[in-house]
TIBADO-420410 format. One record per residue (C-alpha): x, y, z; residue in three letters. Coordinates in Angstrom, 1 decimal, padded with zeros to 4 digits, always signed. Layout:
REM residues N
REC      xx      yy      zz  residu
REC       X       Y       Z     ALA
...
***
This chain:
REM residues 233
REC      xx      yy      zz  residu
REC  +000.0  +000.0  +000.0     MET
REC  +002.8  +002.4  +001.0     LEU
REC  +004.7  +001.5  -002.2     LEU
REC  +001.7  +002.2  -004.3     LYS
REC  +001.2  +005.6  -002.7     ILE
REC  +004.8  +006.4  -003.1     ALA
REC  +004.7  +005.4  -006.8     THR
REC  +001.6  +007.5  -007.5     VAL
REC  +003.0  +010.5  -005.6     THR
REC  +006.3  +010.2  -007.6     ALA
REC  +004.4  +010.1  -010.8     ARG
REC  +002.2  +013.1  -010.0     ILE
REC  +005.3  +015.1  -009.0     LEU
REC  +006.8  +014.1  -012.3     PHE
REC  +003.8  +015.4  -014.2     VAL
REC  +003.9  +018.7  -012.2     ILE
REC  +007.6  +019.1  -012.9     CYS
REC  +007.1  +019.2  -016.7     ILE
REC  +005.4  +022.7  -016.8     PRO
REC  +008.0  +024.0  -014.4     PHE
REC  +010.8  +022.8  -016.6     ILE
REC  +009.3  +024.3  -019.7     ILE
REC  +008.5  +027.6  -017.9     LEU
REC  +011.9  +028.1  -016.3     THR
REC  +013.7  +027.0  -019.5     ALA
REC  +011.9  +029.6  -021.6     VAL
REC  +012.3  +032.3  -019.0     LEU
REC  +016.0  +031.5  -018.8     GLY
REC  +016.3  +031.8  -022.6     ILE
REC  +014.4  +035.1  -022.6     ALA
REC  +016.6  +036.7  -020.0     PHE
REC  +019.7  +035.7  -022.0     ASN
REC  +018.5  +036.4  -025.5     PHE
REC  +020.0  +039.6  -026.8     VAL
REC  +017.8  +039.8  -030.0     PRO
REC  +014.8  +040.0  -027.7     LEU
REC  +016.2  +043.0  -026.0     TYR
REC  +017.1  +044.6  -029.3     GLU
REC  +013.7  +043.9  -030.7     TYR
REC  +012.1  +045.8  -027.8     GLY
REC  +014.6  +048.7  -028.1     PHE
REC  +013.8  +049.1  -031.8     GLU
REC  +010.0  +048.6  -031.6     LYS
REC  +009.6  +051.2  -028.8     TYR
REC  +012.0  +053.7  -030.1     GLY
REC  +014.4  +053.5  -027.2     VAL
REC  +017.1  +055.2  -029.2     THR
REC  +014.9  +058.3  -029.6     ASP
REC  +013.6  +058.4  -026.0     SER
REC  +017.1  +057.9  -024.4     THR
REC  +019.4  +059.4  -026.9     GLY
REC  +021.6  +056.3  -026.7     LEU
REC  +023.0  +054.8  -029.9     ALA
REC  +022.0  +051.3  -030.9     ASN
REC  +025.5  +050.0  -030.2     SER
REC  +025.1  +051.3  -026.6     GLU
REC  +021.7  +049.6  -026.3     LEU
REC  +023.2  +046.3  -027.4     THR
REC  +026.0  +046.8  -024.8     LYS
REC  +023.4  +047.4  -022.1     ILE
REC  +021.6  +044.1  -023.0     ALA
REC  +024.9  +042.2  -023.0     GLU
REC  +025.9  +043.9  -019.7     GLY
REC  +022.6  +042.9  -018.0     LEU
REC  +022.9  +039.3  -019.2     ILE
REC  +026.5  +039.2  -018.0     SER
REC  +025.5  +040.6  -014.6     TYR
REC  +022.6  +038.1  -014.2     PHE
REC  +025.1  +035.3  -014.8     ASN
REC  +028.0  +036.6  -012.7     SER
REC  +028.9  +036.6  -009.0     ASP
REC  +028.9  +040.4  -008.9     GLU
REC  +026.6  +041.7  -006.2     GLU
REC  +026.1  +045.2  -007.5     ASN
REC  +025.4  +046.3  -011.1     LEU
REC  +027.7  +048.9  -012.6     LYS
REC  +026.9  +049.6  -016.2     LEU
REC  +028.7  +052.5  -017.9     VAL
REC  +027.5  +053.8  -021.3     VAL
REC  +028.4  +056.7  -023.6     GLU
REC  +026.1  +059.4  -024.8     LYS
REC  +027.2  +062.4  -026.9     ASP
REC  +030.8  +061.5  -026.2     GLY
REC  +030.3  +061.5  -022.4     VAL
REC  +030.5  +058.3  -020.3     SER
REC  +028.3  +057.8  -017.3     PHE
REC  +026.8  +055.2  -015.1     GLU
REC  +023.5  +054.2  -016.5     LEU
REC  +021.3  +053.2  -013.6     PHE
REC  +020.6  +055.1  -010.4     THR
REC  +021.1  +053.5  -007.0     ARG
REC  +017.4  +052.5  -006.8     GLU
REC  +017.5  +051.0  -010.3     GLU
REC  +020.6  +049.1  -009.5     ALA
REC  +019.0  +047.7  -006.4     LEU
REC  +016.0  +046.6  -008.4     HIS
REC  +018.3  +044.8  -010.9     MET
REC  +019.9  +043.0  -007.9     LYS
REC  +016.4  +041.8  -007.0     ASP
REC  +015.8  +040.7  -010.6     VAL
REC  +019.1  +038.8  -010.5     LYS
REC  +017.8  +036.9  -007.5     GLY
REC  +014.7  +035.9  -009.5     LEU
REC  +016.9  +034.8  -012.4     VAL
REC  +019.0  +032.6  -010.1     ARG
REC  +015.8  +031.2  -008.6     LEU
REC  +014.6  +030.4  -012.1     ASP
REC  +017.9  +028.5  -012.7     TYR
REC  +017.6  +026.7  -009.5     GLY
REC  +014.0  +025.5  -010.1     VAL
REC  +015.0  +024.5  -013.7     LEU
REC  +017.9  +022.4  -012.4     ILE
REC  +016.0  +020.8  -009.6     GLY
REC  +013.0  +019.8  -011.7     THR
REC  +015.2  +018.7  -014.6     LEU
REC  +017.2  +016.4  -012.2     VAL
REC  +014.0  +014.9  -010.8     TYR
REC  +012.5  +014.3  -014.3     VAL
REC  +015.7  +012.7  -015.6     ILE
REC  +016.1  +010.6  -012.5     SER
REC  +012.5  +009.4  -012.6     TYR
REC  +012.7  +008.6  -016.3     SER
REC  +016.0  +006.6  -015.9     LEU
REC  +014.5  +004.8  -012.9     ALA
REC  +011.5  +003.7  -015.0     ILE
REC  +013.7  +002.6  -017.9     ILE
REC  +016.3  +000.7  -015.9     PHE
REC  +013.8  -000.9  -013.6     LEU
REC  +012.0  -002.1  -016.7     HIS
REC  +008.7  -000.5  -015.7     CYS
REC  +006.1  +000.6  -018.2     SER
REC  +007.7  +002.9  -020.7     ARG
REC  +004.3  +003.6  -022.2     ARG
REC  +003.2  +004.8  -018.8     ARG
REC  +006.2  +007.1  -018.7     LEU
REC  +005.3  +008.4  -022.2     ALA
REC  +001.7  +009.1  -021.0     ARG
REC  +003.1  +011.0  -018.1     SER
REC  +005.1  +013.2  -020.5     TYR
REC  +002.0  +013.7  -022.6     LEU
REC  -000.1  +014.6  -019.6     PHE
REC  +002.6  +017.1  -018.3     GLY
REC  +002.8  +018.7  -021.7     SER
REC  -001.0  +019.0  -021.8     GLY
REC  -001.0  +020.5  -018.4     LEU
REC  +001.5  +023.1  -019.6     THR
REC  -000.7  +024.0  -022.6     LEU
REC  -003.7  +024.5  -020.3     ILE
REC  -001.6  +026.8  -018.0     LEU
REC  -000.3  +028.8  -021.0     MET
REC  -003.8  +029.2  -022.4     LEU
REC  -005.0  +030.5  -019.0     THR
REC  -002.0  +032.9  -018.9     LEU
REC  -002.6  +034.1  -022.4     TRP
REC  -006.3  +034.7  -021.8     LEU
REC  -005.5  +036.5  -018.5     GLY
REC  -003.0  +038.7  -020.3     SER
REC  -005.5  +039.7  -022.9     LEU
REC  -008.0  +040.8  -020.3     SER
REC  -005.7  +042.9  -018.1     ASP
REC  -002.0  +042.4  -018.5     PHE
REC  -001.1  +045.6  -016.7     ASP
REC  -002.9  +044.6  -013.6     SER
REC  -001.4  +041.1  -013.6     ILE
REC  +002.1  +042.6  -014.1     PHE
REC  +001.6  +045.1  -011.3     TYR
REC  +000.4  +042.3  -008.9     GLN
REC  +003.5  +040.3  -009.9     PHE
REC  +005.7  +043.1  -008.8     HIS
REC  +004.0  +043.4  -005.5     LEU
REC  +004.4  +039.7  -004.8     LEU
REC  +007.9  +039.3  -006.2     ALA
REC  +009.6  +042.4  -004.7     PHE
REC  +009.8  +043.8  -001.2     THR
REC  +010.3  +047.4  -002.3     ASN
REC  +009.1  +049.7  -005.0     ASP
REC  +012.4  +050.3  -006.7     PHE
REC  +010.9  +048.7  -009.9     TRP
REC  +009.2  +052.0  -010.4     SER
REC  +012.3  +054.1  -009.9     ALA
REC  +012.6  +056.9  -012.4     GLU
REC  +015.6  +056.9  -014.7     GLY
REC  +016.8  +055.0  -017.8     TYR
REC  +015.3  +051.7  -016.7     MET
REC  +011.7  +052.5  -017.4     LEU
REC  +012.7  +054.1  -020.7     GLN
REC  +014.7  +051.0  -021.7     LEU
REC  +011.9  +048.6  -020.7     PHE
REC  +008.4  +050.2  -021.2     PRO
REC  +005.3  +048.3  -020.4     GLY
REC  +004.9  +047.2  -024.0     GLY
REC  +008.2  +045.5  -023.9     PHE
REC  +007.1  +043.3  -021.0     TRP
REC  +003.9  +042.4  -022.8     TYR
REC  +005.8  +041.3  -025.9     ASP
REC  +008.3  +039.4  -023.7     THR
REC  +005.4  +037.6  -022.0     ALA
REC  +003.9  +036.6  -025.4     MET
REC  +007.4  +035.4  -026.5     PHE
REC  +007.5  +033.2  -023.4     CYS
REC  +004.0  +031.9  -023.9     VAL
REC  +004.7  +031.0  -027.5     LEU
REC  +008.0  +029.4  -026.5     GLY
REC  +006.4  +027.3  -023.8     MET
REC  +003.6  +026.2  -026.2     VAL
REC  +006.3  +025.2  -028.7     LEU
REC  +008.2  +023.1  -026.1     LEU
REC  +005.1  +021.6  -024.7     ALA
REC  +003.9  +020.6  -028.2     VAL
REC  +007.3  +019.1  -029.0     LEU
REC  +007.5  +017.2  -025.8     SER
REC  +003.9  +016.0  -026.0     GLY
REC  +004.2  +015.3  -029.7     GLY
REC  +007.2  +013.1  -029.1     ALA
REC  +005.4  +011.2  -026.3     ALA
REC  +002.3  +010.8  -028.5     ALA
REC  +004.3  +009.6  -031.4     ALA
REC  +005.9  +006.9  -029.1     TYR
REC  +002.5  +005.8  -027.9     LEU
REC  +001.2  +005.6  -031.5     VAL
REC  +004.1  +003.8  -033.0     PHE
REC  +004.3  +001.2  -030.2     THR
REC  +001.1  +000.0  -031.7     GLY
REC  -001.6  +000.7  -029.1     LYS
REC  -002.5  +004.3  -029.7     GLY
REC  -002.8  +007.1  -027.1     LEU
REC  -005.4  +005.4  -024.9     LEU
REC  -006.5  +008.7  -023.3     PHE
REC  -008.6  +006.8  -020.8     ASN
REC  -005.4  +005.4  -019.4     ARG
REC  -003.3  +008.6  -019.3     LEU
REC  -002.9  +008.3  -015.5     MET
REC  -003.0  +004.5  -015.3     SER
***
């Protein structure tokens, strides 16, 4: 009885881990994807609003990515405007970036933790000669759960993205430095974050479809079909 409970619990945890892996992987890509930053800078006319050259904006994107992945505690980003070099962010903005870095590191930690569990569980199923079809159905179910969550997020963003984004800041940060006036809000206006959210939603949908599609293909080509009535069997 205890073994059955442990087995079911381990499988449910596996299914739950799939959306977290996909979510954190896409967020990690977004934070480190320079073209995404450059797309936002160009779309929202950041060169015009800040007076910074495109080359400086690219340097800012690369500098932020380097900071998020470094051991540096404080962000110091120097740029040039009209031949004059200066530190880009105010103290409050730099403190906010430090908080953001903490969230990025948390994202990495969740990604690694859930990935280790999913790989370990999968290998255990394979080497213990348990049902590989059951494992495939678990991947399919986890991918489906991801798609449901992404659909919910997308619908929520359509209704009131600004309110959701505001509530996120209240929950994620212990201060209001995210609203500090300076170059930060000019570099990353509200529209940039909406576009980034849509990029992440589409990326998660793509990964979920690929993962679920691979699992579905395995179930089909092993000769017994998907058997939706046995997804959690």
